[in-house]
N, C-alpha and C positions, 0 to 999 in steps of 0.2 A: 327586703325591698330595695336596699342599696345595691345588693348583688344583682338583682334582676335588672335594675336600671343600667348598671355597668355592662352586663351582658348584652342588653339591647343596644347600648351605644356602640359597643365593639362590633356587634353584628351589622349595624348601619355603616360604620366606618369601613368594615371589610367589604361590604356590598359596594360602597362608593369606590374603593380602590380597585375592586374587580371590574367595575364599570369602566374606569379609566383604562385599565389594562386591556379589557375587551375591545374598547374603542380603538386603541393603538393597534391591536391585532387586525381589526377590520380595515383600518387605514392602510396597513401594510398590504392587505389584499387588494386595495384600491390603487396601488402604485402603478400597475400596468396600464389601465385605461387613462389615468392621469398623465402618465409618461407619453402615451401615444397622442393625447390631445395637445400636450405641450410641444411635442415634435411637429405636429401638423400646423400649429399656429406659428411657431418660430420659423419652421422650414418654409411655410407658405409666405411669411413676411419677407424672408430673404429672397424667395423666388419672385414675389410681386415687385420688390424694389429693383431687382436686376432687370426684369422684363419691362418695367415702366421706363427705365432709362434707355434700354436697348431699342424699344419701339418708338422712342421720341414722343412720348405723351406730353401734352402741354403742362405748364406749371400748376394749373388748377387741378390737375389729376395726379401728377407725379408727386410722391411723398418727398419731403425735403431731406429726410434722413432714414436710416434703417429702423430706428425705434418707432417712428411714425408709421412706417410700412407695416410693422408687426401689429401696431395698434389698429390700423385699417382692417387687417385680416381678422383680428380678434373681434372687433365690433361687428363685422359682417357675419361672423359665426353666430352671434346672438341676434341677427336681424336688426341691428342698430345702424342708423345713418352715420357715415363718417364725415369729417370736415373737408372732404375733397369731392370734386365732381365725379360723376359716373364716367368710367373710362370709355374710350372710343374703340379700342381694339378688343376683339373677341377673346384673345388669350388672357386679358386682364378681367374682362367681364365675367368669365367663368368662375373667378374667385368668389364673386358675390352670390353665386348660386351653389357652388360646391361646398364652401365652408359651413353654411348652415346644416348641410347634411352631415358633415363631420361632427359638428357639435351635437346634433340629435343622436347620431348612431353611437359615437364613442363616449362623449361626456355624459349625455342623458342616461344611457344604458348603465354606465358605471355608477352614476349617482343613484339610480334606481336600485341597483344591486347593493350599494353601500347602505342606503336607507333600510332596505329589507333586512339585511344582515344585522344592522345596528339595533333596530327596534323590534325585530321578530327573533328574539334569542332562542325561542323554542325550536326553531329550525336548525339551530347550531348548539344544541344542548351540551354536547361534549366540550366544545370550545369554551362555553360559558362556565361550565363546572370547573374546567381547568383554570380559567381566569380567577375564580374564587379561591381555588386551592393555592394559587401562586401568591395570594396575599397572606397566607397563614405561616406561622412560625412556631416551632416546638409543638407541633400538632401530632395526632395519631393517624396513621394510615391503616385502614382495615381492608383486607382482601377476602372476598367471599361473603355474600349477603344471604346465606342460607338460614336455616333455623337458628343455629348457634350464633352466626354472625349478626343476625338481626337483634337477638337478645343482648349481645355485647354492645351493639349500637345504643340500645335503649338504656343500658346501665351507664355507659359513658356519657350519654346525653344528659342523664339525670345528675351526673357528677360535674356537669358543666365543662367537659373537655372539648377542645377543638378537634374535629374529626373529618377525614376525607375517606370515602369508600370507593373501591375499585371492584366492579362487578361486570362479568362478561354478559350475563343474561339481562337484557334491558326491559323485559316485559313482566318481571315478577312483581307481585303486590308489595313485597318488602321494599323494593326500589322506590315506588310511589310514596309509601309511608315514610321512608327515610328522608326523601326530598322534602316531604311535608314538614319535617322538623327543621328545615333549613340547612341540612347537611348535604354537601355536594357529592353526587354519585357519578363517577366516570365510567362510562360503558366501554370497557376495553379488556384485553387479555393481559393480566398482570405479569405473565411470563415475558412480556415484551418490555425492555427497558424504557421505551417511550411512554408506556402506560404509567410506570412508576414515576418517571420524570414529570408527567402531567399531574400527578398527585403531589408534586413538590416534595419528593422524597429526600432531597438534599437538606431541607430545613426541618424535616420531621424528627421527633425524638423517639418514636416507637412505631413499629409495624406489627400488625396482628395478622397472622395467616390462619384463617378460619374455615378453609375449604376442607372437603372430606378426602382429599388426595394427598397422602403424606409426601410422595415424591415431588409433586408439584409445589407443595408448601415449602419444601426444602430448596427447590430450585429458585423460587421467588425470594426466599430469605437470603440466599447467597448473592443474588443479583442486587437486592436492597443493600446488603453490606458493602458490595463493590461500589455502589453509588453514594453511600453514606456510611463510612467505616465506623462511626460512633453511634449508629442507630441501635436501639434496643429491639430485639426480636422476640416476640411472643408467638409461639407456633403450636398449632393443634396437631397432636400425634396420637394415633391409636395404639401403636406398639410401645409398651412401657420401656422395654430395653432400648429401643431406638431413641426414645425421649431422653433417657439417661446419657446415651452416647452423644446426643446433640448438646446437652448441657455441658458435658465435660470437654468436648472438642471445640465447640464454637461459642460457648457461653450463652446459648439461646435459653429462653425460658420456655421449656417444652411441657405442655399440659395435655392431659387426656380429656376426651369429651364425655363428661358426666353431667348429671343434673346440676352440679355446682359449677359447671364450666363457665357460664356467662359471667357471674360475679367475680370469679377468680381471674378470668381473662381480663375483665375490665379493671380490676384492682392491679393486676400485674402491669398492664399498659399504663396505668396512672402512676407507676413508680412505687407501688406498695408491695412489700414482700408477703406473699400468700402461699401457704402450703397446699398441696393437693388434698382434696377432702377425704375424710375418714368417716366411716359409718359407726355411730354410737347409738345402740338400741334403735336402729332404723332411721336415725336422723343424721344427715350429712353435716359435718362440722369441719371448719378449717381454721388454721392459726394465721393471723395477720399481724404484721408489725408496721407501724406507721409513726411518723413524726407529727406532732400536733402543730398546726399552722396558727398564725396570729388571729385569723378571722374564724377559727373553728367554733362551732356552737358550744362545745364543751371545754373551751379554753378558760382557765381560771375557775374551773369547777373541781369536783372531787372524783375519785375512783368510784365511789358509791353512786354518784350521779350518772356516770356512764353505764354502770352495770344495771341500775334500775330503769333508766330511760331507753337503753338500747338492747336490754336483755342479753348482755354479753358477759363473759368472764375475763377480767383483766388479770393476766397471769404474770406480767412483768411491767415495771415502771423504771425508766432510766432518766435521772435528773442530775445535772452537773457531774456527768461522768460516773455517777454512782447508780448501780442497778439494785432494785429491790424486787425479789420474787414474791408473788402473791401479796401485793400491797394491801393495806387496810382500806376500809371504805372512806376513812377521813383523809387519806393521802391526797394532797392538792395536785392539780394538773396545770401545767403552764405551757405557753407556746415554746416550742423547741424541745420539749420532753418527748421521749420515745416510749410508746406503749406496745405491748403484745397482747392481743385479745383473741379469745376463742369463741366462735359463734357460727350460726348458720348463714346462708347466702343473703337473706333479706336483711338480717341484722347488720351484717358486715357492710352491705351496700349502703344502708342508711347512715352508718357511722362514717364511711368514706365520703359520702355526699356532704355530710355536715362538716367535714374537715377541709372542704374546699374554700 
């Protein structure tokens, strides 16, 4: 319950920060009409002051100083009466008819566009999703929301990870489902550095390349590394030899697309060491190594508790720099201990989720 309340609070806080950032972006787009309006009022005030003195208007018409002249032009823009009499000369009278048009055309149009952009964020979906991504830190960026990518999203969402998705095709059902989980989806081509920057790649800790194009995955991975040298790369690769080469040369976590791929990808992105799956009597099993966190459901429990409740085999326990292979059921588990477990995708996923 406490975890859910904490996640809900973080989600609201992130949404509020995104709203502030999005408003600043919209205000930035509003600078042009605001600038033209200011130029028209200040410039009109200067011209009105100069003409009123040049044409010899009486004191009841002529502004006493430049600030009052600007004020007269500003009030006339909003059809408000000034503290001066109506001018006698046509050159000055035209200000009282021209400035309201300037106010309606320039300022009103700008305000209308500003209000529409601010309150109708659906029409600016990409900018709003990027604003949300900008509030995240140590998050995961996933590229490619196909069958594998969507299953990875589900696993990471279950594990409570912060996630940003970049997907070129904006009409897929998986996009709608992902956004329904509160996960920002940026509709863009991830091979463009601007798309990765929109996903706040510089503050991300991991990027997952889940598309079916090995060459494109590698291209995006290298661009992500250039924008964030410390980012962990988890890449989908169909060619096993190519996968080993990427691991050796770049330090990427290269995984093949198997039935086990989604849990393995999710675990790798969450910072858990997971081996590629092997088939044992028709069942896919993988070995995962993780450090027990203080709030883990199985912290201060025993090895037997983990094996009975998660249907896994604990093959190693490391405590106080001492490793124990095949620990007994009664061996206690504490926060900070490292365990290696062997199990299937669902069992591993549940264990990883409860370790958050």
